[in-house]
N, C-alpha and C positions, 0 to 999 in steps of 0.2 A: 448449785451450792450458793448459799448466802455469804455475805461478808462476815457475819457472826460465826457461821460454821467454819469458814476458812480460818478466821482468827483463833478459834478454839483449837483447831488442829495444830496451828503454829505454836500456840502456847503449850499444849500438851507435849508436843515433840521437843520443844526447847527444854521443858522441865524434865522430861524423861532422860535427856542427854546431859542434864545438870549444867545447862548454859544459862548464864544470867542475862537479863535484858540488856545490861550495859555492854556485855561482850558482843551480843548479836547486833546491837545498835551501832557499836563501833565498827564492826565488820561491814555493815551495810551503808554506813554513813548517815544513818538516821539518828534522831534524838531518841532518848528513852521514852519521852512523852509520845512521840509519833508511833514508836513500836508498840507501846501500850494501847494506843488507840486502834491500831491494826488488830492486835490480839483481842480487843474488846468489840471488834466489828463496827467501830465508829469512823474509821478512816478508809479511804479508797485508794490503796497504793497503785502506782503505775505497774505495768507488766514487768518492767526492768527491775523495779524495787522488789516486787514479789518474787521474781526469779532469783535475785540475790539471796533473799531470806531462805527460800526453799533449797537453794544450792548448799548453803551453809548447814542446813538441817538434814541434808541428804534426802530430800523429798523431790518429787518431780510433778509437773503439770501434764496431764493427758487431756488432749482436746478431742472431742468427738463431733463430727459434722453430721447433722441430721437433715434428711431430705423430706 
């Protein structure tokens, strides 16, 4: 999954739940600008930041190890 695809999922979920960027940014401690960059696929959030965003949006990360 690319940063752009991940950002689109975050943006769509946030909008579906009628959550503003300001509310999500405040919860995660990010600026609205940084959150916008993440949603636009232009920023590379840390795992902890991504986990906070996904937790608030009731999404989860699933890792698959390939051999």
